[in-house]
Structures are given as structure tokens and as C-alpha cells.
C-alpha positions in Angstrom: 0.0 0.0 0.0 1.4 3.4 -1.0 1.9 6.0 1.7 1.9 9.7 1.3 5.3 11.3 1.1 6.6 12.9 4.3 5.5 16.5 5.1 7.4 19.1 3.1 7.6 22.9 3.2 7.7 25.3 0.3 11.1 26.6 -0.8 9.5 29.5 -2.6 6.2 31.4 -2.2 4.5 34.7 -2.9 1.5 36.7 -3.8 0.8 37.2 -7.5 -1.0 40.4 -8.5 -3.6 39.2 -11.0 -5.4 42.5 -11.3 -8.8 43.8 -10.1 -7.3 44.2 -6.6 -6.7 40.4 -6.3 -3.5 38.8 -5.0 -3.2 35.0 -5.5 -1.1 33.1 -3.1 1.3 30.5 -4.6 4.0 28.2 -3.3 6.5 25.8 -4.8 8.0 22.7 -3.1 10.0 19.7 -4.0 12.8 19.7 -6.5 13.5 23.0 -8.3 14.7 21.0 -11.3 12.0 18.4 -11.1 9.0 17.8 -13.4 6.6 20.8 -13.0 3.2 19.9 -11.6 0.3 22.2 -10.7 -2.2 21.3 -7.9 -5.7 22.6 -8.7 -7.9 22.6 -5.6 -11.6 22.0 -5.4 -14.6 23.8 -3.9 -14.7 26.2 -5.6 -13.3 28.1 -2.7 -11.7 25.4 -0.6 -8.1 26.5 -0.9 -5.0 24.4 -0.7 -3.7 22.4 2.3 -0.3 20.9 3.2 -1.5 17.4 2.6 -1.8 18.1 -1.1 2.0 18.4 -1.4 2.5 14.9 -0.1 1.1 13.1 -3.2 4.3 13.9 -5.1 7.8 12.5 -4.9 9.7 15.6 -3.7 12.8 14.4 -5.5 11.1 14.1 -8.8 8.5 16.9 -8.9 8.5 20.7 -8.8 5.1 21.1 -7.2 3.2 24.3 -7.5 0.1 25.0 -5.4 -2.1 28.1 -5.5 -5.2 29.4 -3.7 -7.8 30.4 -6.2 -9.3 33.9 -5.9 -11.0 34.8 -2.7 -10.0 31.7 -0.6 -7.1 30.3 1.3 -4.3 32.8 1.7 -5.4 34.8 -1.4 -6.8 38.3 -0.9 -9.3 39.8 -0.6 -10.9 36.9 1.2 -14.5 36.1 0.2 -15.5 36.0 3.9 -15.2 39.8 3.7 -18.4 41.1 2.3 -16.5 43.9 0.6 -14.6 41.4 -1.6 -15.9 42.0 -5.1 -17.1 38.7 -6.7 -17.6 40.2 -10.1 -13.9 39.5 -10.8 -14.1 35.9 -9.6 -15.1 33.7 -12.5 -13.8 30.7 -14.3 -12.3 32.9 -17.0 -10.4 34.9 -14.3 -9.0 31.7 -12.7 -7.8 30.4 -16.1 -6.0 33.6 -16.7 -4.5 33.5 -13.2 -3.2 30.0 -13.9 -1.5 31.1 -17.1 0.0 34.2 -15.5 1.4 32.0 -12.7 2.9 29.6 -15.2 4.6 32.5 -16.9 5.7 34.1 -13.6 7.4 30.8 -12.6 9.0 30.3 -16.0 7.4 26.9 -16.6 7.0 25.7 -20.2 4.6 22.8 -19.5 3.2 21.2 -16.4 1.2 18.2 -15.2 -2.2 19.1 -13.8 -3.6 17.3 -10.7 -6.9 18.0 -8.9 -10.4 16.7 -8.2 -14.0 17.7 -7.9 -14.3 21.4 -8.9 -10.5 21.3 -9.5 -11.1 18.8 -12.3 -13.4 21.2 -14.1 -11.0 24.0 -13.8 -7.9 22.0 -15.0 -9.9 20.5 -17.9 -11.0 23.9 -19.0 -7.3 25.1 -18.7 -6.0 22.1 -20.7 -8.6 22.6 -23.5 -7.6 26.2 -23.7 -3.8 25.6 -23.5 -3.2 22.0 -24.5 0.4 22.9 -25.5 1.1 23.8 -21.9 0.0 20.5 -20.3 2.2 17.4 -20.0 -0.4 15.2 -18.3 -3.5 15.1 -16.2 -4.3 13.1 -13.0 -7.8 13.5 -11.6 -9.5 12.0 -8.5 -13.2 12.8 -8.7 -14.2 14.0 -12.1 -16.7 16.8 -12.7 -17.4 19.2 -15.6 -19.9 21.4 -13.6 -22.6 21.1 -16.2 -25.9 22.6 -15.0 -27.3 19.1 -15.0 -24.5 18.1 -12.5 -25.3 21.1 -10.3 -29.0 20.3 -10.4 -28.3 16.8 -9.4 -26.2 17.8 -6.4 -28.6 20.5 -5.1 -31.9 18.9 -6.1 -31.9 15.5 -7.7 -29.9 13.6 -5.0 -32.4 14.9 -2.5 -34.6 11.8 -3.3 -32.0 9.9 -1.2 -32.1 12.4 1.7 -35.6 13.9 1.6 -35.5 15.2 5.2 -32.1 16.9 4.8 -33.1 18.3 1.4 -36.3 19.7 3.0 -34.2 21.5 5.6 -31.9 22.8 2.8 -34.9 24.3 1.1 -36.0 25.9 4.3 -32.7 27.8 4.5 -33.8 30.2 1.7 -36.8 32.7 1.8 -40.1 31.0 1.2 -40.6 32.8 -2.2 -37.4 31.1 -3.5 -38.1 27.5 -2.4 -39.8 26.4 -5.6 -37.1 28.0 -7.8 -33.3 27.9 -8.1 -32.0 27.1 -4.6 -28.4 27.7 -5.6 -29.1 31.2 -6.8 -31.1 31.9 -3.7 -28.2 30.8 -1.5 -25.9 33.0 -3.6 -28.0 36.0 -2.8 -28.0 35.2 0.9 -24.2 35.0 0.8 -24.1 38.6 -0.5 -26.0 39.9 2.5 -24.3 42.6 4.6 -25.6 40.9 7.7 -22.9 38.5 9.0 -25.5 36.4 10.8 -27.4 35.8 7.5 -24.3 34.8 5.7 -23.2 32.5 8.6 -26.6 30.7 8.8 -26.7 30.2 5.0 -23.2 28.8 5.0 -24.1 26.4 7.9 -27.3 25.3 6.1 -25.4 24.7 2.8 -22.6 22.8 4.4 -25.1 20.7 6.4 -26.6 19.6 3.1 -23.2 18.9 1.5 -22.2 16.7 4.5 -25.5 14.8 4.3 -24.9 13.9 0.7 -21.5 12.4 1.7 -22.8 10.8 4.8 -23.2 7.3 3.4 -19.6 7.0 2.4 -17.4 4.6 4.4 -14.3 6.8 4.6 -13.5 10.3 5.8 -14.8 12.5 8.6 -18.5 13.2 9.2 -18.5 16.9 8.5 -15.9 17.8 5.8 -17.8 20.9 4.9 -19.4 22.0 8.2 -16.3 21.3 10.3 -14.4 24.2 8.8 -13.7 27.4 10.7 -16.4 30.1 10.2 -14.5 32.3 7.7 -13.4 29.4 5.6 -16.9 28.1 5.5 -18.4 31.4 4.5 -15.8 31.9 1.8 -16.3 28.4 0.5 -20.1 28.7 0.3 -20.0 32.2 -1.1 -17.7 31.3 -3.9 -19.3 27.9 -4.6 -22.8 29.4 -4.8 -21.6 32.2 -7.0 -20.0 29.8 -9.4 -22.8 27.2 -9.5 -25.5 29.9 -9.9 -23.8 30.9 -13.1 -23.1 27.4 -14.4 -19.4 28.2 -13.9 -19.6 30.5 -16.9 -19.3 27.5 -19.1 -21.5 26.5 -22.0 -23.4 23.4 -21.1 -21.4 20.3 -22.0 -18.5 22.3 -23.5 -15.7 20.4 -21.7 -17.0 17.1 -23.2 -17.7 18.5 -26.6 -14.2 20.0 -26.9 -12.3 17.1 -25.3 -10.7 16.4 -28.6 -8.4 19.3 -27.8 -6.9 16.9 -25.1 -5.6 14.5 -27.8 -2.0 13.5 -27.1 -2.2 14.5 -23.4 -2.0 11.3 -21.2 -4.7 11.2 -18.5 -5.5 9.1 -15.5 -9.1 9.5 -14.2 -10.0 8.0 -10.8 -13.6 8.1 -9.6 -15.3 6.5 -6.6 -18.2 4.3 -7.4 -19.9 5.4 -4.1 -19.8 9.1 -5.0 -23.4 10.3 -4.8 -22.4 14.0 -5.2 -20.7 13.5 -8.5 -22.0 10.3 -10.1 -19.9 8.1 -12.3 -21.7 9.1 -15.4 -19.5 12.2 -16.0 -16.1 10.5 -15.9 -17.4 7.6 -18.0 -18.6 10.1 -20.7 -15.3 11.9 -20.6 -13.3 8.7 -21.0 -15.3 7.9 -24.1 -14.3 11.2 -25.8 -10.7 11.5 -24.5 -8.9 8.5 -26.0 -5.6 9.2 -24.2 -7.2 9.0 -20.7 -7.7 5.8 -18.7 -10.7 5.7 -16.3 -10.3 3.6 -13.1 -13.4 3.1 -11.0 -12.5 2.8 -7.3 -15.2 0.5 -5.7 -14.6 1.4 -2.1 -14.4 5.2 -2.6 -16.8 8.1 -2.6 -16.2 11.8 -2.9 -14.1 11.8 0.3 -11.7 9.2 -1.2 -10.2 6.1 0.4 -6.8 4.4 0.9 -7.3 2.7 -2.4 -8.0 6.0 -4.2 -4.8 7.5 -2.6 -2.8 4.5 -3.8 -4.1 4.8 -7.3 -3.4 8.5 -7.5 0.2 8.2 -6.1 0.8 5.3 -8.6 -0.3 7.5 -11.5 1.9 10.4 -10.4 4.8 7.9 -10.1 4.2 6.8 -13.7 3.8 10.3 -15.0 7.1 11.5 -13.5 8.8 9.8 -16.5 6.6 11.4 -19.3 7.8 14.3 -21.2 
């Protein structure tokens, strides 16, 4: 069984001025002469954590991590109601990634991420295929509106009581409509108590959807500190209310742009939040990607999922 590599600290870090008053925090660890790799975190709005560094052999990889706009150590933080969300879109994040690549003098890099991170890295790879040496994903999403509707409405058939409570978290006039958009409006309230309650209600629902999984903690969303929780929900609701500013199904339609990029797709069969349908569809239109279904894993992962990801990163260290 593969173990995570020992904890490692960055040898370089900074704040990248990406415009519109935003500073994006980045860090680099591992081997300065190693194979460049970029970690693309999920959420949107989760931020990076030190554990993400440990999937990579520090002798083989030059690992870059960054906190997407509004979260983690990037500023302004979305927990601050004064932070302007108009300049936080998928297009802005893609431009930030490319600016970071140029800032670090990297020609091509491997992309690694999951959940929302898989959407963002796929969008980047389809826009800049010449900059990508490989892709490793654990938990595949493309953030289609149908996927968003499943997570915040469809899967409620498995958790009717919890979904009823999720609906009660928005004003009565909004309960028959777009719940995600209603939560996005609540998260823009000037009243901290309103934002805090909406974030708690949102995270309680997210945790319920993952509650049947055999691995991971019981409250991966709700257990976060208050400011982290508010930023996560504000950013996520903002993105999902706009369909991530992506044409419906565009990442699958344009997957031909990934031709020649080796990919490893890992997805948990027990993942109710992001069903297996999406990675299966992607694997059928991206001939250079291999899909591995991990039977004991859900969205929160498992030891088997960890082993598969580390194994893929070990293989990809030798690709050009």
C-alpha cells in the first residue's frame, strides 16, 4: 500500500498580483529541477492544504500550489463582504493559472486535482493544451448545469428530510425555484448572521450527501472554521449559480483538444455527489485517458484511491 510522502515545506512562495485588486497566493515545493506539476484545488473556494504536497515525490517533482481567488491565503478573502465577486469567474481563474505559469518560467506542467479542480484543470487544458504534459484527476466533474441540479436537487430523493431542511434555508418565495441562486443571494447579505446561517445550512446539506460514504470524517464541509466556511459557500454558490460561466457540456464537446495528453481518471463508485456518469462520458471522448473506478471510494476518497493517485503520479514523472 502506497503511503503519502513525508511532510514538506515550500522553498518559494509569494502573492501574485492578478489585477482587479486580487492577490493570488502561490507556493513551490519539491525539486527545483523536477518535473513541474500544478495542484488545482476543489470547492470552488476550498483553498490548498499541506496534505496536497505529499502526493508527489519531492525528489522528482517541482510542485506548484495556489489558492484560487477569494480563498485560502489569497486576498481579498471572500469571507469579507467587501470582496468583489464580479472579478471571480472561471475565466479569471484560467487567466490566473496562465499568469502563474509565466511568472514561474514553466513551459509545460502536469495538472492534478479533483472535484471542482477537475473542471478548472480540464478547462485550462482545453484552452492551453500545449502547456499540459499530463493530467491526473481524482473525482471527475465538468460542472454542467445538470450536474449542479443533481447535487442540489436530484440527489435529494435519497435524503428527503435533509433536502427539505436545505430548502427551508432560503426565503419562502425562493423555495420552488433555483436554490443555488437563492443561497448565492443570501451569501451577499451585509448581515454576517445571515451569511453565517446560509453557510451552515449549505454545508449541512453537502455533508448529508456524503454521509453514506465509508471513509473520511463526518463533516468535511461543516467542520471548517467560520471564515473558511463562509468563503467556500459564497464562492461555490456564486460559481454554481452561473453554471461556472461554461457553455453546457462544452468540456465534453471539446475534449478532442486533449488529444495527445495522457490522462488518469479515478472516480469513486460510491460518490453520490458527482455520479460516475460524467467520468465515463469523458473517458469515451478522450482517447488518451484511462478511467479507473474505485469501488470502495466516494467523494471523500479512500486508501485505495490514494494508492491509485500516487501510482499514477509515479508513472507520469517519467513522461515528457
